[in-house]
C-alpha positions, 0 to 999 in steps of 0.5 A: 457471534461463533464462528464455524469452523471454515471461518477459523480458517481463515481468520487463522490465515488473516492473522498469520498474514498481518503478523508477518506484514507486521514483521516485514515493516518492522524490520524495513522501518528499523533496517533503516532507521539505523541507516539513518543515523549512522549515515545522517542521510538517506536515499530517496527510495529509502525516505519513501520506504521508512514512511511506507513501513511505518504506514504500513505497521499502523495499517495493519494493527487498526485491520486487525483491531476493528475486525475482529472488534466488529465481528465480534461485538457489531454493536460497539461504535467503532468509528473512529478506527475506521477513519484511522484505517482510512487515513493509513490505507489512503496514506499507503496507497499514495506511499507506494504510488510514488515509490512508483514514480521515483523507481521510474524516473531512477531507472528509466533510460530515457533521455529526453530533456523533459524526462531528464529535467523531471527526473532531476526535480522528483528526486530532489522534491520527496520529502515535499512529496512525503508531507503533500501524501500526508497532507492529501490524506489528512484532508480524506479522514476530515471528510470522514470524520464530517460523514461520520458527524452528519451521519450521527446528526441524522440518526439521532433525529430519525430515531426520536420520531417514530415510524421511521426505521425505512428512513433511517436503513435508507440513510445508513445504506446511502451513506455506506455506498458513498464510504466505498465511492469515497476509497475508490475516488481517492484511489484512483489517482495514485493508481493513474501515477502508478499506471503512467510508471509502469507505461513508461518503465515498460517502454524504456525495458522495450528501448533498452532491448532494442539496444542490447541486441547491438551492444552486448556489454556487462553494463547492458547486461547490469542494467537488464537487472535492474529494470527487471528489479524494478517491474517485479515491484510493479508488477507486485502492487498491481497484483494488490492493488487490483485485489484491493479493488475486487475487494472493495467491490465484492465487500458491497455484496449482501455476503460480505456484510455479515462477516462470514467467512467469504469477509475473512477470506476476502482480507486474507487475498488482500494483506497475503499480496500486501506481505508479497509487495512488502518482500518484493520491496525488500529485496529490490532494496540494496541496503535492506538486502545486505542487511539481511544477508549478513543477519542469515548469511555472514558478513562474509557472503559478497552481494551478487553485482547488478543486483542494485537499483541505480 
């Protein structure tokens, strides 16, 4: 299939965005891995960041491989690549939601006993929560593999009988819709966690704004900057999640199934928001920001006070 000029344009932008995401993910993994080796420990946020960096790297590579293989040779059987993409995509959503929850409990200034207890528990259970995210993603990939096996068995049995083209197409359409519904269902719970974290952070910020009117101190200014950093990160994720959902909905329509320029435009938009999200993560991490400042601005440049999330 020979693409037209508009398709080539969006393909090129998509490749550039994908390369940017791969580089960003590599920076996160390399910097935090070196920090892990030197210090022999990682903070809860850095644990999630390094896991998310590895996941994003694999997810983007799988996305590029699947999209180009399917576009230029749709007859190939690429179900194994699609399952790997679904696994890494589900894991990325859970890791990002977990990061939003951890940010919420680290930054929010609620003094309720239950909130303080949850903060103490969650920050110490991050390794177990990471393992839980991995297990949920494994369940998703098992369900997807079973769906593919069922589809292939049904397809082979129907192809052996004459005059079953209509039933075969009906089965294919049903399984495609089932796949989309499964993606939406597996993304709903992470989104619910993210939404709850966002509401709590906004409530905490409003409470802090009321307090700062009576106590205008340097510590209040530092806390305000921490809230702003966390809210910027969550805002980028909200844009990313909304764009992802819109892309999934639009991809079920007729004009995206044939992989024309609308498909590549949608892929470019969704992964551009992913790149912005990764940029926000890098800038909100004290460890990553410090290394980048030393790398590009020189070791003598001091870090601005109050920019790190406590």
